MIFI-623497 format. One record per residue: x, y, z of N, C-alpha, C, O in turn. Coordinates in steps of 0.05 Angstrom, whole numbers, plus 5000, padded with zeros to 4 digits. Example, Ala and Ser with C-alpha at 12.3 -4.5 7.8 and 13.67 -1.06 7.14 Angstrom:
<pts>
526448865156524649105156526449345156528549345169525749555142527349795143525850015157526850235161
</pts>
This chain:
<pts>
668302651410665802801423666903001444668702931459665903201444666903401466666803391488664603281492668003441507668403301529666703511551667003751551665303401566662603441587663703661605665803601615662803891610664104071631662204061653659804111653663604001670661403881700663504061727665904121725661904111748663404141766661004051791658604041786662403971821660603821831658304031840656003921842658504311844656804511847654804511831652704511843654704511809653004451779651704231780649304251774652603991788651203741786649503661811648803421814648903861829646703841845645004001836643504091854644504081812641804161802640604361815638304411807641704551838640104691859640104971836642005001822638405111835637805371822639705561832640905721818639905531866641005791872643405771876644405961887645305521870647705461866650005661851649905791830651805641867654005851852655005821829655505581823655706011809657006011780659906031786660806231797661605771776664205871773665606011744666205901723665706211750667006371718669506291720670606211740670506311695673006231679674506431673676706391664673306731676675106971667677806981682678306881704679607141665682307171677681907391702683607421720679607531700679207771720678307641740678507751762677307461738675907371770675407091761673807021744677406871781676606571788675206521808674506291811674406701824672706671851669706551844668506551822668906461866666106371862664306601856664906801868662706611845661006841835657906831839657006721819656506891852654206831849651807021838651407251848650306921819648707001799646607181812645107101830646707451802645207681812643007641825642707671849640907561804638307451814638007291833635707261841640107141847639806941864641307091891641107021914642707301881644307441909642707411936643407271956640507551935638907561954638407341968638807391992637707141965637306851975639606771985639206662007641806791979644906731990644707012014645906942034644107172015644607442034642307302058643007282082640507242052637707132073639406892084639506862109640706722067641606472080644006582104643706472125645606722103647906872119646106952144646506902168644207092133642907282159641207102172640907162196639806862165638506732179640606512194639906422216643206442181644906322192646206492222647106382242646006762217646606942238644206932259644306892284642706962246640406922276640506662287640206622312640906492273641106222285643606192309643606112332645506292293648206292323647506442342648906412362645106662346645106852364643406702385643506702409641506542365638806432384639806192399639406142423641506022378642705762390644105852418643605752440646306072413647206082440646206182460647706192479642906302467641806332487639906062495639106032518639405912478638305662487640205502498639605442521642305412491644105232494645205302533645505132550645605552534647005662557645005562577645705412595641705662573640005662590640105352601640305332625640105132587640504832593643304782610643804612628644304902603647604802617648504932644650404882659645705162643646605342673647305252696649205342709645705072704646404912729648304732733649304682755649104602707651804452711654604662710656804602720654004902695656105062693656605192722658905212730654305272738654005362766655405192785656605302804655404912782656004712798659104682794660504672814660504642765662904602756665204882769667504872778663505082765665205292767664305442800664905672805663005292815662405372842661705702848663005862862659105752832658506022830655105982848653705792853655006202852652506202863650106282844650306382822648106232856645406242836645406512817645306532792645706722837645707002828647307072803646507202783650206952810652406992794652206852773652706952751651506622775651306412749648606572722648806542698646906702734645506872715646507092702645507252685648807082715650707382702651707212680652907362665651806932669652706862644651106902625652006952602648906892628646507002609646607252610647207352588646207412628645807802630648507932621648608152609650507772628652407982618652507942586652708152574652507762575651207832539649307982533649508152516648007952542644608142543645408332549644508492532647208482568646908722572649008922554648509142544650908792553653708852529651008842501650509082496650208752493649008642469646008892470644908982450645408932490642809132493644409412482644109522460646209512505647109722506648409852479648210082471649909602468651109692438649709642414650709742394648109532411646209472386646209702370646909732347645209892388643910172377646010302360645210402339648810312368651410422359651710302339652410422318651310022342652409872315650409902291651209902268648209912298646109982276646810252260647010272236647210472281647510692273650710692246651010772223652410562267655310532247654710402214655810462193652510222219652310102193651410282171652210282148648810502184648010672163649710872155649310992133652010932175654111162168656710982148657611032126657210782162659610662148660310392128662610322121657910262124657210042106657109822122658209862144655809542116655609362133657509162130657809002149659109122109660508852103662708842129662508692149664809042125667109022142666409022175667808892191664109162182664209102210662608902214662508802237661008792193659708472203661608342207662008232228663608322181665808062187667608102208668507902219668308332217670008362244669008272270670208152287666208362270664308292293663807982295663407872317663907862272663607602271665707452275665407222284668007542270670607462283671507472313673007332326670107702321670907722352667907492366668207352385665507512352663907372363665507002360665106842379666806922339667706682342670106632365669906432380672106782367674006762389673106862415674806852433671206942419669806972444668806722444670006612462667406582435665906332438668006182444667606042464670406152433672805932440673606002467674505822481673606272477674606332505672706312519673306342543669706242514668306232538668105922542667105862563668905692524669205392525672205412541672605242558673805562539676105572558676505722584678605772597674205782588673905912615675105692645674905442648676105842657676605642686675605772712675705702735674206022697672806122734670506192723670406222699668606212738665806492728666706692725665606832708668806812737668907082725670407082692669707242675671906942691673006952663670406822639670706852614668306682650667306582630665006782627663406732609664507022643662707202652664507422629663207542611666507452630668207612614667807572583667307742566668107322580668307212546665507272543665307402522663007232554660707272548659707552539658007602521661207742555660607992550661508052525659908152509664807982517665608012494664007922470663708052450662907622476661007492460658207702455656807682435657607852472655508062469656208242454654508302437658508382453660108502436660108492408659708672391661008162405660508132370657408202362656708372346655808022377653007972368651508242367649708252350651908482383651108712379651908892353650809112348653708802339653308902316652308672291651108762271652608472293652308272276649108222271648008152250648108272296644908212295643208452283641308412268643808692291641908872281642508912251640709002237644808842242645508872209643308642196641808672176643408422212641308172197638708272184637708172164637708522200635408692189635308782164634208712143637609062172638509192144639009082126638009152105640408902128642408692099639608662089639108802070637708482097635408292089633908472071633208442048633508752092631208952081633109082055631809162036635409102054636609272031636609062011637409171990636008762005636508651983633708571969633408501946631508601993629208491988626608691979626108871995625308681960622608931959620508921982620008701992619109171992617709152010616008972010615608872032614408861984612508631990613708361992612108171998616308301989617608081994619308012026620407822035618608342038620708242069618808082083619807972103616008032079614607902104615807562099616107412118616407502077617107232065619407182078619906982091621307432074624207392080625207342104627007182110623607542121623507512156622907282160624307152175620207152148619106942156621806662153622506502170622406682131625106512124627106492140628406282144627406742152630106752166629006712193630606602208626706762202626006642228625206362231624906252253624906262207624505912207627305872209627605692225629605962200632405832196633205792227634305592237632306092246633306092270631505872282632405722300629605872275627905672291628905412293628605282314629805342276630805052269633505032296634304822306634405292301636305212317636305292352637905242371632905472348632305442379631705172385632705082405630104992369629504802367631604592377631304432395633704612363636104482370637304572398638504402411637204772406638604882422638104722455640004662469636004692461635604552487636804292489638204212508636004142466637203842457640103842461641503752479640904002433644003992433645804082458647903962464644704312472646504392497646404132518648404012527643304062525642803842536645403592534647203522550644703522510647203192497649203352503649403352528651103502492653303642502654303672527656603592533652503772542653003712572653203482589654803452607651203312580651103082590653502882580655302812596653402802554656302702540658902752541660702602548659103022533661703192523662803372553664003262572662303592552662403792572661103972564660603952540660004212579658404432575659904562557658704682539663004592557664304752538664104772506664604972492663304522497662604492476659604642457659104622434658204782481655704922474657005152461655905242441659005252468660705532460662105422433661605532412663705202433665405132404663705092384664505192363661004942384659704922360659705162345659505132321659805432354659505662342661405662322661005782301663605532325666005612299665105572273665105762257664105292264662705192239661505442230662005552208659405532255657205662236658105932230657006072213659806022243662006292235663206282213663006452196664706062211665706052183664406042163665106232148662805932154659905912143658806152125658706212101657906272151656606552144659306682134659506732110661306742152663506912134664506912104665807072091663106642098664306572067662306652042662906742019660106602054657206732049657706992039657907092017657907092068658107372061659407542041658507722028661807432042664507522022663407421992663807591976662207211982661307161964659007281949658807331925656807331972654807481960653607801968651707911957655107891986653908171989655008351980657408351982653708581968654508781960653509041968651109101965655709221980654009441988652409701974653509881960649709681981647709861972648810151964650410281977647610201942648810481939647310751958644810731962648310921966648211131985647811331976649511401959645311541981645311841977647611941980648811872001648912121962650612341968650712461993648612432007652412602003651512742031654412732038656212652023654812862073656712852086658512552086657512322089661112612083662212292082661912142109661711902111662012292129661912132156660912332178661712562179659412232195658012372214659312202240660111972240659112422264660112372288658512192300656112232299659711942314657611832325657311932357659112022372655011892363654212012396655211842417653711712431657811842420659411792440658111842471657911682490657512112467656012162497653312012507652711922530652012002482649011822490650611512491649611352507651811462483652611162487653711072517653110882531655711292521656311262547654011322573654011192594652411532567650411482591647811232580646511142599647211142556646010932560647510612576646510462593649810632564651510412585651110422611650310212622651510642625651510672653648910652662648210552683647210762644644610812661643810382655643010272675643910282641642910062635645309822658644509602666647309902662648709732675648309752701647909542714648110062714648010082741644509932748644309772767642809972736640409872741639609592739637809502754641009422719641209202721642309032741641508812749644709162749647209042768645909052791646008862807644409312797643009342823641009152830640609052852639409112806636908912804637008632817635608502833639808582800640608262807641808172821642007932826643508452838644908362874643008382891643508332915641008442885639308522916639708212928641008172948638708022916638207822932641207772949641007732973643207782940645907772960646608052978648008032998645808232972646508482992644708653000645308833016642008622992639708673000638509002998640409152999636709112997635709352985637209592995637609802982638009543024638509763039641809843037643009993052642909703014646409703017646609962998645210022979648610093010649510362987649110272963647010342951651110092951651410022917649110002909648710112888647309872919644309772906642410082907641110152887642510212924641710442927642810612907641210742893645410632903646610872888646010682855645410822835646110472853645110342825642310372818641910392794640110382835636710452828637410782831635810852813638210972837638711262832640411312800639511432780642311202803644211272778642311172747641511322729642010832751640810822729639410942716640010992693636211052729634311212718635511492709635111602688637111582733638111902724639211872700638512022682641511622694642411692665640611622642641311712620638311472643637311412628635911662619636311742596634311802636632512042624635012262616634612462602637512192628639212442611639812302582640212432562639912112582640611972554638312112529638712212507636112052543633112132520633212392525630812442519634012602532633912872538637012882520637113082506638312802519640812852501639812732475640112902457639112562469638412432436636412602428636212632404634112772445631912932433633913222423633213342402636213302440637113552433639113542403639413712385640013312405642213362392642013302360640313142354643313402342643113362304643213132302641113052292644912922308645612632307645812482325647812432339643112372326643112192352643911932355643911832333645011732380645311522371641911392369641511202354640311472381637411442377635611612357635611852362634411542340632011742331629711752341627811692327629211842375628211782381624811922371622711812378625012122357622412172344621511932321619811972303623311672325621211522311619411322328617811162318620011372357617711252371614611422371612411342378615611732358612311902360610611742337608511852330611011552327610411392302608911092320610310902328606511112323605310922342605810622327605810412340606110632301607310442292609810192302610009942305611910522305615110422315614510322343615910132351612910402358613110482390611510232394612310092413609510132382607909912391609709662388610509512405610109652361611609402348614309382370614309162382616109542377618009492391617309412420618709272435614809512427614209402453613609112461614108982482612009032429611608802423614408552422614508332433615608622412618108542409620208502436621608312440619808742451621208702484619808492498621108302508616608492500615708322516616307972498616307762512616707952471617307742461619507622470619607382466622207772485624407732483624207622515625607422521622307772534622007782558620507492563621207362583619207442551617507182552619106912545618506702556621306962526622406752519624306722540624106492550626106872552627806782575626706672600627806532617623806792602622906672621621806382620621806232639621106342601620206012589622805842586623305632599624505982565627005832563628705782586628605562598630205962593631905942616631005882641632305722655629105972648627605932671625905672674625305562695625205582646623705322646626005112651625504902663627905152643629804932644630604862671631004642681630605132681631305102711629704882723630304652729627005032723624904892736624404672730623104542747625304552698625504222703627604102714627103872722630304192718631904052731631404012756631003802767631304282767630204332796628104202807628604052826624804252798622904192813622103882797621003742813622303762774622603552765623903332758623203122747626603432768628703262772629903182745631302982748629703262720630203252696633603242693635003352710634403152676637103172669637503392644635903432626639803512645640103692623639303582597637703732585639903412587639503262567636003212561635103272538634403112579632003132585630103372585627803372575631603602601630603822600630303932572628104022566632303942554632503942532630003922511628704072496630303572518629003492500625703612507624203702490624903602535622503712538621003992533618804082534623504082525622704392518621904392483620504562473622904182470622604202448619504202435619204262411617404142451615204272438614204542439611904602431616404752452616105022451617505122429617305362422619004942415620805032398619405052365619105232349618604712363618104632338615804762326615704702302613904912334611304992323612405232308611505292286614805392323615705622310617005572277616805732259618105352277619405232255616505322226616805492207614505192230613105212212611205472218610305562197610405602241608505872242610406092231609406282220613506082232614506302215614406332185614306542173614506092175614206112147610506242143610206442129608806132151606206172142605506542155603906682143606806632177606606902190608507012172607807252174610307002158611107192139609807182113609607402102608606952100607107042078604707192085604207382070603107142107601007252117601107582119599407742112603707612131604507892138604208052106603008272105605107962087605708062064602508102052602008262034600807952065598207942049596508252067595808472059596608102096594808282111596408532131598708612126594908622153596208742170597508642187596408492203600008682186602108552196601708652232602508502250600508892237601108992266598808832277599308712298596108802265594108612281595508342281595108252303596608222271597907932270599407942287600107732297600808212298603108182322601808142353602408002372599708342347597808332375596808132372597807992389595107982358594107652361596507462369596107262383598607512362601107352377602107382404603007212419601607672407602107752440599407672456599607622480597807662446595007552459594907212470593907112490596107092451596206812454598806742474598806572492601306952465603506832480602706872516603406712533600807192523599807162549598107012562598206982587596106852542594806592551596606392550595506182555599006352545600906102549602206122573602805922586602806332580604506492607602506392625603006192638599906532627598406492651597906212654598106122677597306052632596505722636599605652654599605512675601505742646603905632662604205722689605405592705602905952695603005982721601205912740601405922764599405832725596305672741597805332742597305212763599105222726599704972728601904882741602104692756604105092733606705002746608004872768610104752772605404962786605804812818605004552819605604402838603604472797603104182801604503882794603603652794607404032788609603862783609603682757611003492754607803772741606703582722608003722689607303942680609403572679610803652657607603642633607003812616606303432637603803432615601403612615599503622600602003752640599603972645600904312628599804522621603604222628604704502620604804482591604804702579604804232574604704212551603604412541605204592536600604472533599004632519600204912514599905072496601704912540602805252543605005252529605405482520606905082522609205002508608405052482609705232471606304922468605704892442604205222435603905312412603605332453601605552449603705782445603305922426606405842464608405962459610105922428610306092410611005672428611805682403610405802378611905962366607505762367605605872357606206162353606406282331606606262378606106602384608506712379608406952372612006532381614206662378614606842348615507072346613806712332614106842298612607172303613807382301609707152311608807382309610207612319609707842313612007532336613607832360615507852345616308092344617107662325619007762316619407752283621507822273617107632268616907702239615007952227615608142212612107882241610708132231610508362238609308542226612208362267613308692277616008752259616408992254617608572251620308742238618708812211619509022202616708712198616008762175614709052178615609242165613009062194610909352201614109542205614209762193616209482219617609662229619109842208619210092207620509582184622709682169620909762146621909892128618909712145616409922128615510132135613410222128616910222148615610462162618110712166617710952173620110602162622410792157624210822139624810612128625711052131626811072111628510972102629810872121629810922076631610652076634510762087636010572089635911042096637911142107637511042136639410962149635211042146635611032171635210692182635510612205634610552164634510212159636610032190635909852204638710162190641210102206639410152235638510012252639410402229638410442260636410372270636210342294634310322251631510142264632309892272631709792294633609802255634209512264635609532296634909402315637609712297639109742325636509772339635809572351634810002340632510022356631409762360632209622379629909692347629309372348629709202365628209092381632709172362634809002378634709082401634408912419634809352407635909412432632909342452632909232475630709422437628009362449628109072457627308982479629208952438628308542439630508572469629708562492632708602462634808562486634608622510635508502530633108862509632008992539630808832553631308782576628508712538626908502549628308292557627608182577630808162543631507942553633308022581633407862599634908312583636208322599634308452629635008442652631608572620629808582646629408392657629708342681628308182630627407932643629107792665628207722686631507772660633407602674634107722699634407592719634207982696634508162720632508032739633007862756629608162733628008142752626907922757625707892779626907732739625407382745627707272764627207182786630407292753632607162777632907262799633907112815632207482805631507712833629507552841630107412861627007522829624207372846624707092849623506992867626306922834626806682836628606632861628106442876630506792865632506742886631506832913632206722934629907032912628907132940625406952946624106972967624806822928621906662933622506412926620906262938623806282912624706012907622305862892622205622895619706072871618006002866618306052842619906232839617305932815616706012790614406082781614206182759612306042795609906162782609106422782607406522767611006562805610906902806612306992779611807212770613906842768615406882739614006912715614607062697611406682716609906682696607406822695606106852674606406942726604207112728604507342716602807452701608207492725609007742713609707762688610207982679609807522671610207512643607507532637606707762635606007382633602907372629601407692625601007822605600807752655600308032659600908212645599108332633604008282642604608492622604808432595604508642584605108252580603808152558600708232550599908372531599408112570596308282566596208532569595308662550596908652587597208952580598809152559598409392556600808972543601709102524599509082503598709262488598608772504597108742475594108902479592708922459593309002502590809242508591909462497590909562477593909542511594409892502595109822472593709922454597109672467597309612437595109692415595209872399593209542419590809512405589609822409588509952391589909912433587810192433589310412417588110592405591410382417593210582406593810512371595210662358593110382365593210252334590210292325589710322301587910302345585110202334584210382316582710292299584810672316584110872296586210852264585810962242588310682271589710662240588810372233589710302211587110192247586209992237583710032220583009892201582610232228580110332215580710492185579010632175582910462174583210602150584710382135585410422112
</pts>
């Protein structure tokens, strides 16, 4: 009887399992072409998970880190904001570089940097060292995260992209759900340092899948290389850094301090100069003409508010639970799970519905739901009762996928293929600016007043205004 040929992977009977080739030319794992897109999606979902996990675990551990490293309240916020600031400033450049030079090599190098800086975060012995390592982590994230949108778009057909983004968001949602709980558990039982070290296995797994599954798409013939807009990049970094640093340091130095005044002046001037330069040059860092498309500008404003609200709820919500309700880090993480779990199921539903209905309307519905949740928090947060906050947490979890699934589908289906990386970088910049601005403004408000309700009033009102203005701008297009 002929011996049965078997392999552990094949015995799993999973239709998307890798196929082992026996040819002399290639003895590596080869993934079937029809299933390659699903492996790419799994890797990009893991990348999203890596980034969002890093956001949520840090928020829960922040009070403990601050105490152990003897940091002030404002300085401890830089553990989050240094990451967001670098991420925000460089995401656009990374997206553009992907369009120009291809994705895989840049992606893997940046993924390696993210892994090494995660190790450095866990080894940090001072607040300054931790903030510096977080900035390096933000540099790695700035490259890998915009590529997730472009790489998924490159392997899926337009009519499949809503579902694909929904699955990616659901994968990320699993890690969002686990983040506060895992962060609290590791902080209480082992050490806050492990919240960074758990990134390493995920980095390794993503690297292996990308090496096996990704193939660079064919590009139209044209100039082999284009110059990267370094002047625009410098103006963007200076503008964002000056403005955010000034806003965050107001509680320590006051509005009359010359350094604060300088930042408030230099920041907007640099950003205005950046916009003027981008509109003038032939190969800009951002093609700001994309914002003349109403879908692009409205969807990016919704993405901005989604991240603004996420930081307000997760980071400052964890602080509220520990400071005002006396929860431990682990209990605070567990208490935030109701805000995370609904997004797992909603992401898949929103993804499928986005392929069937107008994803722009769905995005506005989600933003309106989120605004209602934030206003609910603003009203009931001063009652010091967790159970009164629960409806708002559930509403936020249901609304979250609308910010990042239906919006992304609308954006990528509105731009030409050669600008996918740039549009991904643009969307990521909008998202991360939301997180950076939220940390800066809400951190300053909390340090000045010691109250949490103002943070949620601000988020809810801004979301409502963006929802109304977005509907007005798109109303004529909805009629067709």
